[in-house]
C-alpha positions, -999 to +999 in steps of 0.1 A: +674-368+567+662-327+575+692-323+590+711-336+557+691-308+539+711-280+550+744-296+550+768-271+536+744-245+539+772-214+533+782-240+498+740-238+490+739-201+498+768-191+471+748-214+445+720-200+453+735-169+444+751-181+416+718-194+401+704-161+403+729-147+371+730-177+353+690-188+352+675-164+372+651-142+346+624-172+346+618-164+384+627-127+385+600-126+353+576-141+375+580-117+405+585-086+385+558-092+354+536-126+370+530-108+404+532-073+391+557-060+421+573-036+394+564-049+358+590-042+329+611-026+357+653-031+350+659-019+383+642-044+400+663-071+377+693-051+389+684-051+424+676-089+419+712-095+404+727-074+435+709-100+456+726-126+440+759-110+451+753-103+481+743-142+485+781-150+468+798-134+497+822-161+514+839-157+548+871-155+528+860-122+511+895-102+500+914-129+513+912-160+488+905-160+449+905-194+432+917-202+399+897-199+363+899-226+333+928-206+313+914-219+281+883-203+286+885-173+306+912-158+281+886-160+251+861-147+274+881-119+286+890-104+252+854-105+242+843-090+269+868-066+264+861-063+226+824-053+235+838-024+267+862-009+234+835-011+212+811+008+234+834+033+249+849+040+212+830+029+183+793+035+192+768+049+170+736+031+188+743+052+217+734+023+249+738+041+275+733+034+316+713+001+310+746-013+290+771+003+317+748-016+345+752-046+326+790-045+326+791-034+359+773-065+370+790-085+348+823-075+366+808-084+398+798-116+390+834-127+380+847-110+407+824-134+433+834-163+413+866-154+422+861-153+456+839-182+462+855-219+471+850-249+447+834-265+471+809-248+460+803-272+430+793-302+457+766-284+470+752-266+440+728-294+420+701-294+446+698-258+448+700-252+411+672-281+407+651-259+433+657-229+417+646-241+384+612-261+404+606-226+413+605-207+377+586-234+365+556-231+392+559-195+388+552-194+350+524-224+353+507-202+380+507-167+357+494-191+329+466-202+352+459-169+366+458-150+331+424-153+315+440-143+280+462-171+278+451-199+258+464-232+261+482-242+229+496-206+230+532-204+233+534-200+273+556-173+290+551-145+313+526-120+303+543-084+306+507-066+306+469-078+297+475-090+261+517-089+259+531-118+260+572-123+271+604-144+257+591-183+260+629-191+251+640-178+288+609-198+306+620-233+275+656-231+286+649-229+323+627-265+312+656-274+297+682-274+324+650-289+346+653-319+330+689-327+326+698-316+364+667-336+374+678-368+354+713-363+367+705-360+404+680-387+404+705-411+389+742-400+393+742-384+428+733-402+465+713-368+479+684-367+502+655-384+497+636-349+500+659-339+468+654-367+451+617-360+455+621-325+442+641-335+413+612-358+404+585-331+404+611-307+394+616-331+359+578-337+351+573-299+353+603-291+332+589-315+307+556-297+308+574-264+304+595-278+273+561-285+257+539-255+268+569-229+253+572-245+220+608-236+214+626-254+180+656-243+197+649-261+229+637-291+209+668-294+191+688-293+219+669-322+242+676-337+205+708-333+201+714-341+247+697-374+239+722-383+214+752-373+235+738-394+263+734-425+234+765-418+217+787-418+249+766-436+274+742-460+259+754-495+256+736-530+246+745-544+283+723-508+293+692-522+270+700-554+282+698-540+322+668-521+317+650-549+302+655-575+328+645-548+353+611-542+333+606-575+334+606-585+365+568-595+375+566-566+401+580-539+381+561-555+354+532-549+366+539-517+380+544-500+342+516-519+331+495-502+361+514-465+350+512-467+317+473-480+316+466-448+342+479-427+318+462-440+287+429-444+307+435-405+318+445-392+285+411-410+267+386-394+294+407-360+289+401-358+247+407-319+248+443-320+263+451-349+240+441-326+211+462-299+225+489-323+224+481-332+191+478-303+180+515-286+198+529-316+182+517-308+144+527-269+148+561-280+159+565-300+128+548-275+105+572-245+122+601-266+106+589-275+081+581-234+077+620-225+084+628-250+057+609-236+029+618-200+044+657-206+044+654-223+005+633-196-003+648-169+008+639-136+004+621-144-033+595-163-012+558-151-026+547-159+007+566-155+041+562-194+060+581-186+091+591-145+104+620-153+124+631-176+098+636-151+072+648-125+097+681-146+100+679-154+062+676-110+055+705-112+088+729-137+061+726-115+034+737-084+047+767-104+059+774-119+027+769-085+010+793-070+031+816-095+029+816-092-007+814-055-019+831-037+014+851-067+028+873-034+047+840-028+069+843-065+082+882-057+096+873-034+126+838-043+120+807-014+118+806-004+155+789-016+193+754-031+182+752-013+147+729-044+134+706-069+151+710-100+133+695-126+157+725-145+147+752-139+168+781-157+157+778-135+122+766-101+146+803-108+162+822-100+126+798-076+115+793-053+145+830-060+160+856-070+131+877-101+131+886-092+168+849-101+175+844-133+159+878-145+171+871-137+205+834-147+203+841-182+183+870-190+203+847-187+237+822-214+221+847-233+211+863-237+240+834-242+262+822-266+240+858-287+242+853-287+277+817-294+280+827-324+260+853-336+280+831-334+311+800-352+296+819-383+279+837-392+313+812-376+338+836-367+371+810-348+386+773-342+384+776-306+383+802-304+359+778-328+337+751-307+341+766-276+329+778-294+302+745-303+288+731-271+296+754-252+276+740-272+246+708-249+241+733-215+246+757-232+220+725-238+196+714-201+200+747-189+195+735-195+151+700-196+162+695-159+181+702-130+205+734-110+207+763-117+216+774-091+238+742-097+258+745-111+295+725-143+285+759-151+270+784-131+292+772-150+326+772-186+312+809-176+296+819-169+331+795-194+350+817-220+330+853-202+332+851-209+365+835-242+369+843-259+341+874-271+343+882-308+338+914-314+349+914-293+379+882-317+385+897-348+382+927-338+410+900-330+435+883-363+427+920-384+428+923-361+462+893-370+476+895-409+469+929-409+489+912-387+517+891-418+519+916-448+516+937-429+537+905-425+565+897-462+558+934-473+567+935-450+597+900-459+611+899-467+645+891-507+655+862-514+676 
């Protein structure tokens, strides 16, 4: 059991480096701000990313390189090229050293991605699960030791005594934990210890999603459930679940577990009230968003400030498109305006080239995710397909298109999301197994 934990250790090491880039912020924020090792330090964040690069170093560095998904990589490279061009040529906002470090890290991450072997995919999922669990536990520890946090408030690691960080980072981590844990538990034959860690992480991730109270993540959860139901839920599945649950032993266990949970919740009215309060808050927030979107800037009282920001951004974009369309051809410059609406910001700031390459990148990745989720030829590919859902939602709801929160996942998808290549790998494996059976020694 324990021996198999370290099977393919070199690939697991590389996968950990990829995880630091792809979803490392929860752990980095915990170490940096939760444990106060280097509060709000960009240097510490960069150092963690450099550690990720070192972990990704393969034995064949500078000797062998691996292909990317050309359908995804072409628009992604185009988008990065547009960002670099505007940064150096049409840049009225400045930018500076931090932006240069981000692009240097993006280039280094790309180089290491094409240097690590395809076998990393076969060992990556349990590594990602352990890493996500570390982020969840770091958040819980920070909240538990923070005297200023009140249960029911949006959970995040506080940058100082009273100012909280970005809950969306931890919310996405929780979403990835739910998806990854379910896939590892039900779609793989991993070590029992990894299965147990996945079960713990599933529960922890659900709690994280609830505590962070992110509407975008909640929408992503509903979209994921809808995708699963559409592609993989059949009447036969319902019958199998029903027959399994109605077996005497399973029925007794189910009744016992549900009864225990209900009994404990009935004794903890404070916890139940918090859950009800969070649920009510979610519903009210959704109503506020619709109300704000309907009334726009003419609303007498702003119901939701994040929604009104997007309404204002949309109006800025619309006015520029109607009254100054020439400015939309080349754009207004590098990070000229923050819109909190990435798909529109890509065109407003970077013109036609920006909206084409950014939009095309998202479109091609979504197409590849669709194929990998629909057929589920590999657990890790399915995992990547699902975790892109909240990123896809954020294209219309928050962030800046030139930030590493988009660039790093784009590059990871370009390297590992390749349905056709994965299908070939699967057929080769099946052929190898058949060959091994045919030529197996006779006892």
